[in-house]
N, C-alpha and C positions, 0 to 999 in steps of 0.2 A: 626533533628532532627530524628531519628529511627520511626518507624509506625509497626502498626501488623493490621489482617484484621478482621474483629469484623462481624459474621456473625448474621443476624436480620431474625430470625425463623420465624418472621411472615409475612414474603416476601417471603420466598423462595416457589418455587412451585418443588423443589424435580426433577428439570429437569437435571439433571446430569452435566452440562456443566463445572461447577468449580473444579469437581472430572475427568470426562473423557477428558477434553481438553487443562487444564492447567498441563505445567511442572511446577510442585509445587518443589522451591527448597530444601525445609523443610521435604515434606512428609512421608520421611521412617522413622526421626525422629519426627514425630507429631509436628514441629517446624514451628511459621510463621516468615517468616525473612522482610515479610512488601514489597515486592517486587511489587504487585498491580495485579500481572497479572489477579489471579481471580477477584479482581474487577473489572478488564474492561470486563472482558468475560461474568461475570452472567449479563444474558439478564433481570431479574426483579429486578436487583439493589440488591441484598438482604446481600451484601458484602459492608461494607467499610472498609478504612482506617483511623487509627484514631493514634494520638503520642503515645509511648509507649518506654519513657526514659529506656535503659539497664544499670542496673546495675555494671556489669561488662565490661571491655575494653580487648583487645586481640590488642598484636604487630605482626606489616606484615611487609615483605618488599616490596616495590612497585619501581621497575625500581632502586634498588641497593641503596634506603633510608628507615629509618625505621621510620613506621606510628604506630602510638597509634590511635584503634577505637571501636566502639562499639563492642561488642557481637553481635551474631544471626542478621547481616546486608548481604546482597548481596554485592559480589564484585565490582559492579557498586557503590551502594552507599558507600563504602568503598574508593573508587579514588574520590567522591563528598566530603567525610569528610575529605578526606586529601588531600583537595586544589585543586585535577584535574578539568579540564572542560570536560562536557558533553557536545553534539552538538545534536539538532534534526534540524539541517537544511545543507546543505554541504557550504553555506554562512560563515562558523562560525569555528573556531577550535575546538577540542578535540576528545576525541570518542564519537564515532555517535552510539546513543544508543537510536533508533526513538521508536521501536514499544512497546517493554516492556512486552512481552510475552515470547519471544526464539523464535519467528518464522523465522524474517529476518537473524539472523546472524550475524549483524551487528557489533555490542560489541563484537567479539572473543578479548580477552587476553591471554597473556600467563599464567600460572596459575602451578606451581611446575615443569614447565617443561611439560606440557602438556597444548594446546589451548582449553580452555571453553569459554562459553559464560558469560559475567560479572553479566548479570541481573537476570542468573539461579543459580549460584555457590553460597553459603555462604562463608564469610569467617571463616578462622578458624586461632587461636594460630600459630605464626611462618611461616604463607603461603606467597609463593616469589610470587608475582604478576610483569609482564612485558608488559605495554601496546605496545610497539613493538611485530609485529605479525614474527617468525622464517622465515627466508629466503626460500621462495619456498614454504610456505603456500597456500592451496588452499580453498579459502572458500566454504562455506556449508548453504544450507538455507532449511527450510521446502517447498516442492515442492509436492502439490498431485493434484490429478482427473485428469490425463494425460486419454485425450476423445476426440472424435470429437464434434464438435459444428456446431448446426443448424443455426443460426441465425448471428452468426458475432457480433462484436464490434463497438463500434464508428469509430473506425480506420481501418474497412471492406468498402474496397469503393461499394457504392451503385450498381455498375454494378456486382459484386462480391456479393450480399446478395440474399436471396431469401425466401422464406414462405411456401417451398415443403418440408418441414420437412428432404430433402438430406443434410449430412453433408456439410459445408463449408471451418471447418478449423481444424485443429490438437490443442487442446489446451491443458494448465497445469495452474496449479494456484497455486502462492506463499503464504505463509502465512505472517502475518504482516502487520502493517499501522500503517502512523503516523496522521491519523485523525482520530478522535471518534463517528461517525457518527451514529446520536442513529438510523439510519431508514438503515442501512447498509446491503444491501442485499444479502453480501457473511461472514455474521458475523462468521460463524462455519468454515472459511478456517481462516477469518482474524487473529483471536484473539486463533488460533490454534498451541500447542508449544510442543505437546506430540510424533508427527511423526517422523519416522527418517529423519535428515537431508539430501541432496543430493547435490553432488558435482554437479559443470556447465557439466562436461563432461557426469554423469550417467545422469543429466536430459534432457540434449542434445540429449543425447544416447536413453531415453525411449521416447521423442516427435517424433525424426525423426521416430520410429518405426510404430508409431501413423500414422502419415503421411505417410508411407512407406502403411501399410495394408488398409488404406481407400483410397489410391489413390489419396490424397490431396498433392495441391498446397501451401498452408497457413500455417504459424504455426505462434501460438500467443500465448506470457505469460502473464497471467493477475495478479489478485490477490482479496482478498488484495490490497497491494500496490507492483507491480512488480522492482519499482527503488529503493526501500530502500538498497541492496544492492550492492552499483556500482562496484566492483570487481568482485563479482560474477556475476553479469548479461553482464558485457561487455567480460567476458570468456563463459557463455553462449551461446551467440550471434556467436563468435570467432567459436566457437565448432559447432554450426547449421549449419552455414555458411561453415563449413570443411566438415559437413557430406554430406550437402545439396548442393553441387556445382554447380547442375543444373540453367539456365536461369529464370526458372520458378519458383522458389525458392523463396518465401516470407516470412519474418521475422516480425512480428507483433507484437508490445508494446502499453499494455495498460495501461495505469496510471491515475493519478490525475494530473500528471503536477507539482506539488508543490517543488519537489527537481531538477528540469531538468534545471540550470543555463547552459549558454553557451558554458564551456568545456566540460560537461557531455553529449552535445545533439551532440557536434562533436564527442565525444568517441564512442558515442550509432552508429553513422553514419557510422566511420570507421567501425566499429566491424560487420557490415553489415545490422542494422536495416533499411527497406525499407517503414514500414509502422506503422502512431502512432494514436492512439484515445488516446485524451486527454480530461478529465473534468473539465469544467471548472466551477465549484458548485455557481459564483455570482461574480456581480461586484460591490456590496456593502459589505465593510467589517461585517457588523451584521448580513448580509444575509449567509455571509461566515459562520460565526461562527455557527450561527442556523443551518446550514447544516451539516459541520463538527463535532460537539462537541467541539471544542476549545473554552479556555478560557481565551487565553492568544492573547490579543487584535494583540499586536505586529507581535506574530508569525505567524497570522491568517492572516494578512496582508501581510507577507513577504512571507506565500506560495503562497497567491491568484495571486498576482501580478507575483510571480517566473512563477503559471500557464500561466498566461496570455503573459509573454514576451517569454516563449516557443513557443506558437504556434507563434507567428508572427517570431519569430528568425529563426527558419525551414522553415517559408513560405517564408522569405528572401535571407536566406542562401541555402537553398536547395531545391528549387521550381521543380524542373526536378527529383531528386533521393529518395525524401523523401513524400509516400503520407500521407497526415493528413489530421486526421477528428476530429470535437469538441463533446462534448457530452454537452449539458444545462439540467441540472436537472428541473421539475418543478412540483411542488406542490403547491398549492394555501395555505397550513399551513406555507410556509416559503418562497415564492419568489411572487411577483406582477408579473401581465403582464405589467407592465410597466418598472420593471426592467429586464423585455424578451427582451421588445424594446429599451431598452439601451443597452443587450447586445449585440444585431444582428446589433445597430449600429457600436458598436467598432470593431465587427467581421467583417461586410461590410469595414471598414477604412480598415484592414489589408488584408482582399482578399474578392472579393465579389462570386470567385467562392470556397470558402472555403465547405468544406461537414457538415454539421451541423445538430445534430442530438437534438431532443427533448424528454428527458426523463422523463418517467411518474412515480415519484418516490412514494413509494405506503408504507406502514405500514412492518417493520419489524425489528425486534431485541428488540428495547425499544421505537419505534414509535408507537405514536396513529394517526400519520394524514392519511386522507382517500384518497384512489388511486383515480386519477384523471378518470374524465369519458373521453371516445374516444373523443364527442362534444368539452370537455374543450381541450384537448390535440389538436382538432384541429385546435381550435382558438391561439393556441401558434404556430402552424405552421403557421398561416397566419399573425401573428403577425413579426414572421421573414421574412417572404418573403417580405412583406410590406417593411422591410428594405433592401430590394434589392438584397437578399442571393441567389444564384439560385439554390443550389440543401441543399432543408433541408427536411431532412426526420422526422417521430414522430414515437414514443412508442405508440399501444393502444393494446387493449386484443385481436385484429385481428393478431398483428404481426408488422413488420415496414412497413409503408406507404411512400412513398417516390413522388418523381417528376415523 
């Protein structure tokens, strides 16, 4: 069923997010095609998708076959209407379209001979759509905020961290995410769809320039969710390795781990990944859904277990080749100390030496949770240590505190 976005003016705070961040496919013609990007982006939930039947239809060609679909919908919804499968996990077939705002670039298809994003493009009468990309096509995605980073991430080894204000890493941030966390701390990047998309080569050159300018060895790609566009990320890593061939160079991926099936991990390691930080949101599926904002229980279970299995796979298969760090979010608004304890036990069973960082989740985006006090975070640190974990770091207002 086609949809349209409805604006609830009584909730609107005139923040401008829907106009400044969203790449609205119908903006020039003042037509809403129901893509939902503005609904995902609005921090005040002043926009809502409602069913809106279309009075007319258009005829298009998909992979050489004719199809009749409702007018004024996205190409992504056109494919769905025509019976093509859309995927949000690497464990299922179909056009991968996880972010829904145009940031990740994964849903690229060929439209009338030109590669465009299926989620951003409105269907037209007579349009020719090809789900197979042209040979030699170089993927693109929105990448912003190339800069020095002073704190490091979950996948930054403790011995490389510090609180002295000096830069530790050169970092860039990719737009788009497959989760819908109501307290997303990077939501201004996560839901960004307006910026120019970069090829892996362009992004690698920019990040390398930051490394050289700041004289750093660690280079990090974060997000949003950095792993959404698999071809882009593997090409990016290979280019980074080519541009930074010295033995001191470290290539760090910051991720929620939800898409990292074994063959993808193998590909990333082969491409050059040396460090990875994986945020394990929860142990229980209900908690995972509260943290991530997902309403599909089966999908939440899939994502959660994929991340846990990714940690285990890397530890078992690349113990000397890849540094693995794990993040555990904590806020009493969604996680109990008991669940933290059980998460610590499961991590201890994977590897007692694994670096674990307890993250003090706080109010951001749409959330009203209260930021944990430092003493509360120290209790969480002690719980994890009591499980036998040797390297536990905790986020506090004073910075990261570790062993």
